[in-house]
N, C-alpha and C positions, 0 to 999 in steps of 0.2 A: 511368386514375388521375388524380384531381384534383391538379394541380401546385401549387395554393395551399391545400391542405387545412389546416384548423385542428383540432388534436386536442381531444377532449372532456376534461373534468377527469379522468374515470376513466381515459382512455387515457394522459394525462400522469402520473397517479399510478402506473400500471403500469410505465411507463418509469423513473420514479424509484425504484420498488421493485427493478427489475432492477439499476439502478446501485448501490443500497445493498447488494444481495446480492453483486454482483461485488466490491465493496470488502471486504466482511466475510469475510476469510479467517482462517486459523488464527492468524496473528500478531496480528491485531486482537483475537482472543478471548484469547490467551495473555498478551500484554504488560500489559493493564490490571490484572488481579488482582495481578501481581507489583509493579506500580507502587503499588497500594493498600497492600500489605503493607509495602513499604519506605518509602513516604512517611509513613505513619501520620498524625500530627497535622498534617503539612504537606500533607495530601491535596488541599485546595482549590487551593493554589498549584501543586502537581504536575499536577493535572488540567488547569489552565489552560495550562501549557506543552505538555502532551501533545495537547490539543485543537487547538492552533495548527498543529502539524506533522501531526497525525493526522486533522484535520477541516478546519480553515481553509484551509491551503495546498492540499490536494486539491480543495476546492471552487473556489478561485481558478484552479487548473490546468484544471479542466473548463470553466470559463467562458472561459479563455484559448484553449483549443482550439476552442470554439464560435465565438468571435469571429474567429479566424484562418480558420476554415472549411477548413483544409487539413491539419490534424493536426500532430504534433510536428515532423516533418521540415521542414515549411514554416516554422515558427517558428525552429527551430535554424539553418536555412539563411540567415536574415537576418544571421547572423555571417559565414558563408561556406558555399557549397554543399557543399564537402568535409567541413567540420565538421558540417554538418547531417546528412549521410549517416552519418558515423562515429558521431556521438553517438546518433542515432536507432536505428541497428542495435544499439549497445551497450545502450541502455535496453531495447529489446525482448528482447534476449538475457538481460539481468539479471532482468527480471520475467517472463521466459518460461522456456525449457527449461534454463537454467543454474542458477537459484536458486528463483524463486517457484513455478513449476509443480511441480517435484519436491517442494518443501517441503509442498505441499498434501497429497500422498499420504503422505509420511513422518509428518507430524504427525497426520493422520487415523489412521494405523495405531497410533502410539504411545499415543494417548489414547482412541481409540474402539474399538480391537481388542485391543491388548496386555493390558489389564487383565482381559479375559475369556478369555485363553488359559490352558491348564493349565500347571503348572510344567514338565512334560516338554518343552513346546514353546518355553519362554522363551529358550533358548539357540540355537534353530534359526533359520536364515536364510530357509528356504523360505516360512514364513507371510507375511513382508513381500513376497517376490517374487510370490506368488499374489495378495495383496491389491492390490499396485500395478498388476498386470496388469488385474485386475477394475475397479479404480478408473479407469484410463485408458480402458478399453473403454467405460464409462459416459460418460466425458468426450467421447470420440469421437462417440458416438451423439447427444449433445446439440449438439455443436459442428459437426457435419457440415452442418447446415442453419442458417446464421446468421440467415436471415429469420424463423425461429421462435424465436430466442433470447429476445426480449423476452417473448413469451407464455409460454414454457416456464419461464423463471426468474421473471419478474414475477408470474405467476398461480399457479404450482405450488410452486416451491421456496421462494421468499421468505416466504410466509405461514407455512409449516411452521417455518422458521428463526426467525421473530419469536415464534411461540408457545412454542417450546422455550426460547429465551433469556428470554422474559418470565416463564415459570414459575420459573426459577432465580432471577431478579432479585427478583421480588415476594416469594417465600418468604424470601429473605435479609433483606428489609426488614421483613416482618411479624414474623419471629422471628430477629433478629440472632444471630450465633454468638458475639459478644463485643463488647468495647469497642475503640475505636480507640487503638492504642498509640503509643509514641514513634517518631520518624523514624529510619531506619537508614542507615548509610553516607553516601554523597554527598548524600542527601536532607536531611541535617541542616542543611547550609549552602547548597546549590545545588539546591533542589528543582525550581525552575522550569527551569533550564537542563538539569539531568539528565533531566527528563521530556521536554523539548524534543528532546533527542538521541534518546531512546528512541522517539520518533515516527518517526524515520528507518527503524527496523527494520520498521515496517509496510509500507514501500515504497509508501505510498499516493499520494505526489506523483508518483512515476514511473508508478504504475498509472493515475492520473488522466489523465496525458498520453496514455495509450493508450486508456483506457476512454472518454475524451471522443469519440473518433472512432467507437467502437462505438455510442455513443448516437446520434450524428449519422446514422450509417448505418441504425440501427434506425428513426429518425424518417423518414428518406427512404423506407425500405421501406413505411412507413405512409402515404406520400403527401405528406409535408411537404418541400417543396423551396425555399420562399421563405426566403432567408437570415435575415431578421429574425425570422421565426417559428421557424426552427431554433435560433437563439440563445436566444430566449425559452423554448422548450420544454426546451432543454438546461439552462438556468439553473434552471428549475423542478424538473427531475429532480435536479440537483445539490443544491438546497436540501433536498429530501426525503431524499436519501442522507445529507447532512451531519447533518440532524436525527436520523435513525435511528442513525447512528454515534455521535453525542454521547450519546444515551440509553444505548446499549449500553456505551460506555466508562465513563460515570459509574456505571452499575449494577455492572459487573464490578469496577471499582476499589473500590467500596463493599464488595463481597463480600470482596475481598482485605484491605481495611483492618480489617474486623471479624472476620477468621478466625483471627487469631493465638492467641487464648485457647483455641480448640478444636483447631487443627491445628499450631500452632507456626510458626516461620519456615521457609519452603520455598525451594528453589533455583530453581524456575521456576514460571511461571504455570500450566503444565499440571498439575503436582502440586497446586497450590492449588485449582484448579477440581475436580480429581478428588476430593480429600479433602473439600472444601467441599460438593460435591454429595452425598457420602455422609452428611455430617452433617445436611444440610438435608432430604434425601429418602430416606436409607437406600440400599438396593441399587437402588431405582428411580432414585435420583439419578445413579448411574453410567450408566444407560441414557439418561437425559435428556442428560447430558454427551456421550455417544457420538453421539447424534443431532445435537446442536448442532455438534460438530466436523465430523462427516461431511458435513452439508449445507453448512456454511460453506466448507469446503475444496472441495467439489465445485463449487459455484457459481463460486468464484474460479477454479478450474482450467478450467472451461468458458469463462469470459470471457477468460482469458489466452490459451488455445489459439486461440480464435476471432480475437482481436485480432492475435496474432502471425502467424497464417496469412494474415489479410487484408493485413497490411503486406508480408509477404514475397512474396505473390502479385503485388502491384503492383511490387515491387522486381525480381522475376524473372518476367516475364510468361509465359515458357514453361512454368512450373510451376503447375498448377491449385491452387486453395484446398484441396480435399480431400486432395491429396497432402501439403501442408504440415501439415494437421491430423494425419495419420497419422505423419509424420516427427517432429513436436514431441512428440506423445503417446508414441511409441515411445522417443525419446531421454530424455524425462522419466521414463519407467518405469525405465530403466537407472540414471539419476542418483539417483533416489529411494532406490535400494538402497545408495547410498554411506553414508547415515546422516544423521540430522537435525543432530547436533552439528557434523559436518564442514561441512555446507552453511551453517549459520549462521556458523560461525567464518570461513569463506572469504568470505561475503557482506558482512560488516561493513566491512572495508577498502574494498571496491569501492563500497559505498553512501556511505561518508564522502567518497570522492573525487568521485562524480558527482552526489550529491544537491544540493549547493550550486549546481552548474551549472544544474540543472533549475529551482531556485528563482529564480536570476538571470534565466534566459530568460523565465520566467513573468512576473516583475515588469516587465521591460523591454517585454514584448509589450503591456502595458496603457498604457505611456506613450510608446511609440516614435513616435507622431504628432508629438510635441514636437520630435523631431529627424529627422523624415522617414525613419525606419527606417535611419538612417545606419549602415553596416556598422562604422565605426570605433568607435561607441559600444558596440555589441554585442561587438565583438572585444576591446576593451581591458578591459571589465568582466568578461568571461568569462576572459580571460588572467590578470588579477590574482586573480580568485577561484580559478581552477584551481591557481595556484601554492601557495596555502594548503591547499586541499582535498586535493590530491594528497599533500602531506606528511602531512596528517591520516590519509589512507589508509595510507601507509607506516608511520606510527607505530602504527596499530591492528594492522598485520600484524607488528609487532615489528621493523621495519627503521627504525633511527634515524640521524639526521644531527646530531650534537651541535652543530656550528658553526652550522648553520641553525636548529636548535631554540633556541639562545641568543639569536638575533635575533628569531625569531617570538614568543617568549614575552612580548615587550614589547608585542605587539599587543593592543588592547582585545578582551576576550571570548575570547582564545585559550585561556586555561586552562579556559574553559567549553565549548570544543569548537566555537565558531562564530567563530573569528578571521577567517574569510573575509569577513565582512560589510563591515567598513570598507574593506579593499582593493578589494572589488567596487564599492563606491560611488565610491571615488577613481578607479578605472579608468573607470567610466562618466562621471564628471565631466570627466576629462581628454579622453575621446573626444568629449564634448559641446562642449568648448571648441575642439577641433580642427575639428569639424564647423562651428561658428559662424564660425571664421576662414576656412575654405575657402569657405563660403557668401558671405561678404563679399568 
């Protein structure tokens, strides 16, 4: 195998399509239509906020992983090896068998299967059990051979996914369901920050920190081992994925924004898409939606299982990759049957607590040459950030500390949900000063 192979344009595009498909999961398809409905006339501002956390930050994360060459744990360990291990395990579990992987099966069932069941089966639990078992059997079959992941997802599943979403989006633009109405709720005053936080729910920054190494491994399997070429190809793949995600988000949010006249205000993006597809394509629309959700969830499930198995295989050398694929798929099958609502409710506080830490790690990895990767800079920035983000997580879980809340509410951007930004910067600045003093 050529150790200095340079991929052709077509091969690079296939890798980019694989990364796009890995990112485009159920949450990515469900949240934009709801954002569109609620933001209304503030749609452009809302989309800008959502694209930052849903596209921009994940792209930066992929590039950060490519530049580090060692994955999330290598970057996180720059603060401290113990933190690096704990944080990386936490991220892999959150976007793996605890939340993201089970959610792919549950959302697939509720949107792609449930509408087609007879009324006699709606109250039964066994259809979800059967579906989740079948769903993860397919996941296992694809994930068992990670060297084929690029070709199988990039060449087979992704084109189908793009065609299905394209049909729905184009029809909504040719024959809009209605006009864009007024903004609702928090979007009336804080459309940008509200949509910025909604981007957390996609889990894409966390996923990018994991998928980055999946792309690097896929490139190495294709014969690319030169570090500079690996970074270049990974960035190319990231740009393709970011472009695709942006087009999907804009299209789906437009569907939501123009749907109110026809279907009214809905509680979630799944209902918006289900009803909108019916309006746009009739009964055929429901089939289009079912295909979209099924393929989007399946590709994400495959990628997450493969990534988690690869990580834990290195963490626990005695356990082979294929065993972890079976363990995570089996565990996710069980968790999926807990229910989508419970999964989402439990994941929000956790995401609010760890998402800011991932963002800070990412940003510091791009500028750490300025302070020679000094541990004190990473440590203090993460410490100050975590103090705020953990309290945000507690608050989302309904656990409040009034005395602390009275102090934190004076922080800039705290009421918008991103009060951790200024403390994170201050912590990094203090660490930088300490580094400079010690150096002198």
